[in-house]
TIGUDO-518522 format. One line per 3 residues: number of its first residue (from 1); their letters; for each residue x negated, y, z of N, C-alpha, C. Coordinates in nm, 4 decimals, m for minus. Last residue first. Example, Ala and Ser with C-alpha at 12.3 -4.5 7.8 and 13.67 -1.06 7.14 Angstrom:
2
2) SA) m1.2850/m0.2250/0.7080/m1.3670/m0.1060/0.7140/m1.2900/0.0030/0.7870 ~ m1.3190/m0.5690/0.7800/m1.2300/m0.4500/0.7800/m1.3200/m0.3300/0.7800
//
This chain:
163
163) LDL) m18.1962/14.2315/9.0061/m18.1003/14.2121/9.1176/m17.9854/14.3012/9.0915 ~ m18.4070/14.1144/8.8107/m18.2936/14.2122/8.7965/m18.1835/14.1815/8.8745 ~ m18.7414/14.1073/8.8859/m18.6129/14.0361/8.9086/m18.4972/14.1391/8.8980
160) GRG) m18.9276/14.3125/8.6402/m18.9050/14.2140/8.7742/m18.7772/14.1536/8.7742 ~ m19.1242/14.3371/8.3684/m18.9843/14.3280/8.4163/m18.9695/14.2351/8.5362 ~ m19.4210/14.5154/8.3474/m19.3396/14.4100/8.3263/m19.2053/14.4245/8.3785
157) GHM) m19.5966/14.7087/8.4404/m19.5206/14.7365/8.3324/m19.4325/14.6251/8.2791 ~ m19.7122/14.6406/8.6786/m19.7955/14.6194/8.5640/m19.7097/14.6506/8.4230 ~ m19.5336/14.6893/8.8589/m19.6518/14.7675/8.8648/m19.7351/14.7613/8.7435
154) GLI) m19.3400/14.4915/8.8006/m19.3090/14.6365/8.7675/m19.4286/14.7192/8.7623 ~ m19.4786/14.2659/8.9011/m19.4330/14.2769/8.7661/m19.4258/14.4164/8.7174 ~ m19.4873/14.3284/9.1754/m19.6094/14.3233/9.0903/m19.5830/14.3375/8.9402
151) LSI) m19.2165/14.3347/9.2411/m19.2919/14.4530/9.2563/m19.4104/14.4448/9.1644 ~ m19.1513/14.0629/9.2007/m19.0870/14.1636/9.1215/m19.1657/14.2945/9.1199 ~ m19.3347/13.9518/9.3994/m19.3416/13.9105/9.2528/m19.2859/14.0200/9.1664
148) EGG) m19.2185/14.0521/9.6199/m19.3622/14.0790/9.5922/m19.3663/14.0616/9.4411 ~ m18.9632/13.9386/9.6082/m18.9721/14.0764/9.6104/m19.1130/14.1166/9.5734 ~ m19.0325/13.6651/9.6519/m18.9720/13.6933/9.5257/m18.9858/13.8512/9.4983
145) HHL) m19.1394/13.6909/9.9124/m19.2233/13.6741/9.8051/m19.1656/13.6887/9.6814 ~ m18.8805/13.7450/10.0403/m18.9951/13.8341/10.0650/m19.0900/13.8123/9.9412 ~ m18.6953/13.5406/9.9591/m18.6734/13.6890/9.9349/m18.7993/13.7639/9.9386
142) DHE) m18.8340/13.3193/10.0515/m18.8119/13.3164/9.9181/m18.8027/13.4747/9.8766 ~ m18.8105/13.3858/10.3404/m18.9460/13.3624/10.2719/m18.9356/13.3672/10.1265 ~ m18.5476/13.3750/10.3828/m18.6032/13.5092/10.3891/m18.7489/13.4880/10.3341
139) AVH) m18.5133/13.0884/10.3411/m18.4427/13.1931/10.2545/m18.5138/13.3272/10.2612 ~ m18.6846/12.9851/10.5381/m18.7152/12.9477/10.4026/m18.6362/13.0583/10.3072 ~ m18.5369/13.0838/10.7562/m18.6862/13.1099/10.7483/m18.7122/13.0794/10.5935
136) WVI) m18.2905/12.9626/10.7498/m18.3010/13.1128/10.7437/m18.4571/13.1486/10.7122 ~ m18.3596/12.6874/10.7647/m18.2990/12.7373/10.6544/m18.3088/12.8992/10.6462 ~ m18.4756/12.6813/11.0340/m18.5622/12.6479/10.8969/m18.4956/12.7029/10.7863
133) YRR) m18.2880/12.7604/11.2076/m18.4080/12.8557/11.1883/m18.4734/12.8255/11.0537 ~ m18.0993/12.5511/11.1625/m18.0567/12.6925/11.1487/m18.1796/12.7722/11.1170 ~ m18.2557/12.3378/11.2529/m18.2306/12.3533/11.1134/m18.1813/12.4755/11.0684
130) SRW) m18.4905/12.4372/11.4946/m18.3654/12.4139/11.4443/m18.3483/12.4130/11.2938 ~ m18.8111/12.3147/11.5776/m18.7290/12.4220/11.5084/m18.5822/12.3748/11.4842 ~ m19.0954/12.2687/11.7946/m18.9589/12.2193/11.7528/m18.8824/12.3381/11.6961
127) PRQ) m19.4540/12.2460/11.7338/m19.3266/12.3060/11.7896/m19.2003/12.2456/11.7255 ~ m19.7139/12.1136/11.8076/m19.6103/12.0661/11.7100/m19.4758/12.1161/11.7606 ~ m20.0477/12.2618/11.8192/m19.9124/12.2443/11.8528/m19.8099/12.1713/11.7604
124) GEK) m20.3124/12.3381/11.7534/m20.2966/12.1921/11.7887/m20.1473/12.1644/11.8461 ~ m20.3293/12.5710/11.6218/m20.3461/12.5740/11.7599/m20.3297/12.4287/11.8210 ~ m20.2710/12.5177/11.3736/m20.3999/12.5410/11.3853/m20.4286/12.5358/11.5369
121) NPR) m20.0265/12.2327/11.4272/m20.0665/12.3552/11.3587/m20.2112/12.4074/11.4049 ~ m19.9779/11.8872/11.3632/m20.0134/12.0057/11.4513/m20.0562/12.1198/11.3777 ~ m19.7054/11.7684/11.1592/m19.8433/11.7608/11.2095/m19.8757/11.8980/11.2843
118) PRQ) m19.4320/11.8117/11.1672/m19.4736/11.6806/11.1422/m19.6291/11.6630/11.1735 ~ m19.2409/11.9749/11.4203/m19.3507/11.9948/11.3179/m19.4237/11.8602/11.2856 ~ m18.9339/11.8381/11.4926/m19.0693/11.8614/11.5372/m19.1624/11.8855/11.4190
115) FTQ) m18.6073/11.9662/11.4649/m18.7024/11.8822/11.4172/m18.8344/11.9358/11.4736 ~ m18.2483/11.9520/11.5680/m18.3856/12.0177/11.5858/m18.4917/11.9111/11.5070 ~ m17.9214/12.0713/11.4789/m18.0219/11.9615/11.4879/m18.1630/12.0254/11.4839
112) ELD) m17.7580/12.2908/11.4075/m17.8150/12.2891/11.5434/m17.9199/12.1685/11.5775 ~ m17.6449/12.2669/11.1672/m17.7556/12.3604/11.1880/m17.8201/12.3551/11.3134 ~ m17.4300/12.1049/11.1664/m17.5542/12.0379/11.1371/m17.6779/12.1301/11.1528
109) GDT) m17.2278/12.2970/11.2171/m17.2664/12.1950/11.3221/m17.3882/12.1364/11.2965 ~ m17.1881/12.3944/10.9530/m17.2405/12.4768/11.0683/m17.2916/12.3892/11.1789 ~ m17.2661/12.1320/10.7298/m17.1738/12.2437/10.7869/m17.2494/12.2977/10.8975
106) WRQ) m17.4362/12.0183/10.4248/m17.4427/12.0523/10.5759/m17.3395/12.1537/10.6049 ~ m17.3978/11.9898/10.1451/m17.3675/11.8855/10.2461/m17.3564/11.9245/10.3899 ~ m17.5151/12.2206/10.0330/m17.3626/12.1738/9.9911/m17.3213/12.0674/10.0962
103) LCK) m17.7689/12.2156/10.1359/m17.6739/12.3290/10.1763/m17.5280/12.2868/10.1436 ~ m17.8688/11.9951/9.9921/m17.8634/12.0035/10.1450/m17.7620/12.1009/10.1918 ~ m17.8560/12.0705/9.7412/m17.7912/11.9666/9.7694/m17.7664/11.9628/9.9196
100) GIS) m18.0247/12.3085/9.7483/m17.8752/12.3252/9.7155/m17.8020/12.2053/9.7613 ~ m18.2755/12.1825/9.7756/m18.2208/12.2752/9.8786/m18.0738/12.2786/9.8694 ~ m18.2917/12.0661/9.5310/m18.2932/11.9733/9.6579/m18.2405/12.0705/9.7737
97) AWS) m18.2923/12.2829/9.3482/m18.1933/12.1741/9.3370/m18.1807/12.0900/9.4666 ~ m18.5265/12.4066/9.4307/m18.3993/12.4663/9.4722/m18.2808/12.3558/9.4567 ~ m18.7196/12.2244/9.3339/m18.7057/12.2534/9.4798/m18.5700/12.3133/9.5171
94) TNL) m18.6630/12.2477/9.0735/m18.6634/12.1080/9.1325/m18.6388/12.1406/9.2902 ~ m18.7120/12.5233/9.0201/m18.5670/12.4696/8.9935/m18.5577/12.3165/9.0529 ~ m18.9629/12.5545/9.0811/m18.8834/12.6208/9.1387/m18.7495/12.5631/9.1307
91) ADV) m19.0680/12.3595/8.8954/m19.0893/12.3322/9.0308/m18.9904/12.4209/9.1097 ~ m19.0279/12.4832/8.6552/m18.9638/12.3606/8.6728/m18.9626/12.3320/8.8245 ~ m19.1788/12.7246/8.6925/m19.0298/12.7400/8.6799/m18.9581/12.5934/8.7036
88) IPE) m19.4259/12.5844/8.6679/m19.3913/12.6636/8.7959/m19.2402/12.6798/8.7977 ~ m19.4383/12.4702/8.4261/m19.4198/12.3911/8.5370/m19.3834/12.4577/8.6665 ~ m19.4348/12.7387/8.2633/m19.3272/12.6322/8.2586/m19.3162/12.5334/8.3767
85) APR) m19.6436/12.8949/8.3291/m19.5243/12.9323/8.3669/m19.4141/12.8249/8.3766 ~ m19.9526/12.7024/8.4176/m19.8686/12.7919/8.3319/m19.7306/12.8040/8.3847 ~ m20.2014/12.7100/8.6709/m20.0822/12.6662/8.6179/m20.0003/12.7565/8.5313
82) DDA) m20.4278/12.7962/8.7991/m20.4287/12.7995/8.6506/m20.2921/12.7437/8.5840 ~ m20.4045/12.7411/9.0469/m20.4444/12.8726/9.0231/m20.4409/12.8946/8.8668 ~ m20.3714/12.4728/9.0574/m20.2625/12.5448/9.0836/m20.2821/12.6916/9.0506
79) GPM) m20.5927/12.3003/9.0296/m20.5332/12.3466/8.9016/m20.4190/12.4514/8.9410 ~ m20.5248/12.1011/9.3153/m20.6149/12.1339/9.1982/m20.5501/12.1867/9.0753 ~ m20.2926/12.2527/9.5255/m20.3187/12.1444/9.4386/m20.4382/12.1971/9.3447
76) DDY) m20.1769/12.4507/9.6811/m20.3183/12.4279/9.7071/m20.3711/12.3028/9.6207 ~ m19.9090/12.4955/9.6135/m19.9912/12.6040/9.6029/m20.1433/12.5754/9.6248 ~ m19.8061/12.2377/9.6585/m19.8090/12.2804/9.5328/m19.8874/12.4269/9.5097
73) DIL) m19.7840/12.0608/9.8741/m19.9208/12.1209/9.8514/m19.9217/12.2062/9.7224 ~ m19.5179/11.9618/9.8456/m19.5596/12.0156/9.9636/m19.6923/12.1062/9.9505 ~ m19.4404/11.8208/9.6107/m19.4576/11.9694/9.5942/m19.5121/12.0383/9.7238
70) PTL) m19.3953/11.5503/9.6731/m19.4940/11.5984/9.5872/m19.5319/11.7387/9.5848 ~ m19.1567/11.5929/9.8426/m19.2884/11.5591/9.9012/m19.4093/11.5851/9.7977 ~ m18.9280/11.6451/9.6891/m19.0022/11.7460/9.7611/m19.1319/11.7214/9.8158
67) AQT) m18.8220/11.4128/9.5828/m18.8311/11.5266/9.4927/m18.9405/11.6280/9.5582 ~ m18.8133/11.2392/9.7939/m18.8596/11.1941/9.6606/m18.8962/11.3263/9.5755 ~ m18.6852/11.3895/10.0077/m18.8369/11.3613/10.0067/m18.8911/11.3109/9.8699
64) EEG) m18.4686/11.5112/10.0961/m18.4936/11.4976/9.9501/m18.6346/11.4805/9.9337 ~ m18.5879/11.5945/10.4221/m18.4788/11.5967/10.3168/m18.5299/11.5854/10.1755 ~ m18.7410/11.6171/10.6514/m18.7306/11.4855/10.5784/m18.6188/11.4782/10.4737
61) MWG) m18.7857/11.8515/10.7726/m18.6618/11.7791/10.8023/m18.6478/11.6613/10.7271 ~ m19.0882/11.8949/10.7160/m19.0214/11.9042/10.8464/m18.8945/11.8247/10.8707 ~ m19.1045/11.8129/10.4449/m19.1890/11.7755/10.5422/m19.1304/11.7771/10.6917
58) GFW) m18.8673/11.9083/10.3132/m18.9129/11.7759/10.2937/m18.9999/11.7285/10.4059 ~ m18.8197/12.1794/10.4094/m18.7145/12.0970/10.3749/m18.7593/11.9333/10.3784 ~ m19.0972/12.2814/10.4374/m18.9826/12.2959/10.5521/m18.8752/12.1927/10.5173
55) WAR) m19.2328/12.2119/10.2042/m19.2786/12.1797/10.3404/m19.1684/12.1829/10.4545 ~ m19.0835/12.2987/10.0024/m19.0996/12.1628/10.0086/m19.1440/12.1203/10.1667 ~ m19.0902/12.5732/10.0417/m18.9510/12.5122/10.0336/m18.9827/12.3487/10.0670
52) AAV) m19.3669/12.6134/10.0046/m19.2940/12.6427/10.1398/m19.1539/12.5703/10.1540 ~ m19.4062/12.5547/9.7577/m19.4685/12.4692/9.8547/m19.3972/12.4840/9.9811 ~ m19.2634/12.7633/9.6094/m19.2211/12.6119/9.5856/m19.2811/12.5338/9.7048
49) IHN) m19.3966/12.9785/9.7074/m19.2440/12.9633/9.7280/m19.2105/12.8253/9.7162 ~ m19.6553/12.9266/9.6024/m19.6315/12.9284/9.7376/m19.4954/12.9193/9.7694 ~ m19.6070/12.9672/9.3211/m19.6460/12.8363/9.3713/m19.6298/12.8275/9.5332
46) ALR) m19.5567/13.2566/9.3344/m19.4557/13.1509/9.2984/m19.4837/13.0068/9.3442 ~ m19.8114/13.3412/9.4287/m19.6878/13.3667/9.5129/m19.5759/13.2599/9.4669 ~ m19.9822/13.2585/9.2173/m20.0069/13.2085/9.3542/m19.8689/13.2217/9.4501
43) RVA) m19.8673/13.3996/9.0151/m19.8753/13.2623/9.0015/m19.8826/13.2167/9.1355 ~ m19.9051/13.6777/9.1001/m19.7699/13.6274/9.0743/m19.7750/13.4674/9.0714 ~ m20.1863/13.6849/9.3330/m20.1289/13.7003/9.2013/m19.9869/13.6382/9.2007
40) WMD) m20.2840/13.8241/9.6454/m20.2196/13.7082/9.5677/m20.1563/13.7448/9.4420 ~ m20.5535/14.0420/9.6643/m20.4136/13.9992/9.6943/m20.3703/13.8943/9.6065 ~ m20.7995/14.1517/9.5850/m20.7981/14.0651/9.7124/m20.6604/14.0215/9.7566
37) ASP) m20.7420/14.3086/9.3505/m20.8256/14.1842/9.3462/m20.8386/14.0945/9.4724 ~ m20.3977/14.3939/9.3843/m20.5369/14.4278/9.3873/m20.6262/14.2885/9.3837 ~ m20.1443/14.3118/9.2959/m20.1605/14.4518/9.3295/m20.3080/14.4844/9.3401
34) SWS) m20.1840/14.0926/8.9927/m20.1695/14.1097/9.1410/m20.1969/14.2552/9.1696 ~ m20.1574/13.8752/8.7310/m20.1342/13.9945/8.7789/m20.1332/13.9996/8.9247 ~ m20.1420/13.6271/8.6397/m20.2527/13.6613/8.7095/m20.2477/13.8008/8.7584
31) LER) m19.9253/13.6057/8.4621/m19.9332/13.5300/8.5913/m20.0397/13.5703/8.6716 ~ m20.0428/13.7601/8.2430/m19.9454/13.8149/8.3304/m19.9230/13.7325/8.4654 ~ m20.2204/13.5650/8.1523/m20.2832/13.6872/8.1988/m20.1670/13.7516/8.2759
28) DTL) m20.0517/13.3659/8.0658/m20.1593/13.3434/8.1631/m20.2082/13.4698/8.2285 ~ m19.7326/13.5095/8.0388/m19.8371/13.4576/7.9728/m19.9415/13.4229/8.0934 ~ m19.3752/13.4701/8.1170/m19.5094/13.5230/8.1522/m19.6243/13.4518/8.0819
25) PAI) m19.1222/13.3666/8.0884/m19.1824/13.4292/7.9629/m19.3221/13.4674/7.9974 ~ m19.0657/13.2723/8.3637/m19.0604/13.1832/8.2481/m19.1354/13.2502/8.1286 ~ m19.0322/13.4671/8.5670/m19.1493/13.3934/8.5522/m19.1815/13.3239/8.4009
22) ANG) m18.7727/13.5623/8.5561/m18.8798/13.6606/8.5454/m19.0139/13.5899/8.5118 ~ m18.6292/13.3144/8.5683/m18.6117/13.3914/8.4453/m18.7193/13.5018/8.4406 ~ m18.6871/13.2484/8.8285/m18.7355/13.1613/8.7153/m18.7368/13.2337/8.5908
19) LLE) m18.5696/13.4555/8.9697/m18.7022/13.4350/8.9834/m18.7647/13.3546/8.8645 ~ m18.2910/13.4168/8.8827/m18.3601/13.5413/8.8572/m18.5244/13.5178/8.8713 ~ m18.2617/13.1633/9.0223/m18.2372/13.1698/8.8636/m18.3107/13.3088/8.8230
16) NHK) m18.3042/13.2360/9.2905/m18.3968/13.1354/9.2256/m18.3741/13.1372/9.0752 ~ m18.0885/13.4003/9.3240/m18.2184/13.4603/9.3361/m18.3080/13.3466/9.2745 ~ m17.8688/13.2167/9.2862/m17.8903/13.3355/9.1920/m18.0372/13.3922/9.1969
13) EWG) m17.8981/13.0883/9.5211/m17.9272/13.0091/9.3946/m17.9374/13.1109/9.2835 ~ m17.8530/13.2759/9.7160/m17.9866/13.2154/9.7069/m18.0099/13.1489/9.5647 ~ m17.5912/13.3464/9.7369/m17.6743/13.4247/9.6513/m17.8097/13.3685/9.6253
10) SYF) m17.4760/13.1733/9.9197/m17.4397/13.1514/9.7895/m17.5295/13.2446/9.6998 ~ m17.4897/13.1003/10.2037/m17.6160/13.1369/10.1158/m17.5971/13.1292/9.9645 ~ m17.2561/13.0242/10.2905/m17.3066/13.1477/10.3589/m17.4443/13.1851/10.2931
7) DIV) m17.1894/12.7997/10.1574/m17.0868/12.9181/10.1492/m17.1488/13.0455/10.1988 ~ m17.3830/12.6220/10.2348/m17.3858/12.6843/10.0884/m17.2961/12.8046/10.0885 ~ m17.2846/12.5126/10.4544/m17.3710/12.6149/10.4593/m17.3978/12.6951/10.3338
4) HPP) m16.9091/12.4857/10.4400/m17.0414/12.4135/10.4190/m17.1451/12.5380/10.4171 ~ m16.6544/12.5147/10.6798/m16.7284/12.5478/10.5642/m16.8702/12.4926/10.5592 ~ m16.4490/12.2515/10.7821/m16.5485/12.3409/10.8069/m16.6237/12.3840/10.6778
1) M) m16.0975/12.2154/10.7296/m16.2379/12.1529/10.6923/m16.3300/12.2635/10.7155
//
């Protein structure tokens, strides 16, 4: 029996858990922490992680659309910049649960399927991407922005992700 994709991304679920644990206790002031006035705050980064997951898995690949489609614009919705910790953590968990279902179902052979961008980008193009590319891109995106969140929390005397 071929291994499922989740076997190669087993740490991703733990990363999501650590991210949620770091964000859950944050106050509104702490969610507004950023490295500088012109850089994204913790809240914006966390909202962006959710939106990116939903965009790539739901928007591009049409997976788990009932759960993910409402989250595609999670970082740009009205009120996103004032959203408290609890709904952010809920959205992180909802989006991760959808991704986890996909990774548990897919095998390596499923990763070669390609998908075209659902709407044109700024250059008017609709590029094609493989499922392999999308999964890796979203995983590294999570890790990148999760690391930023951890660093910001530490810069302000808070507790980052305990990796």
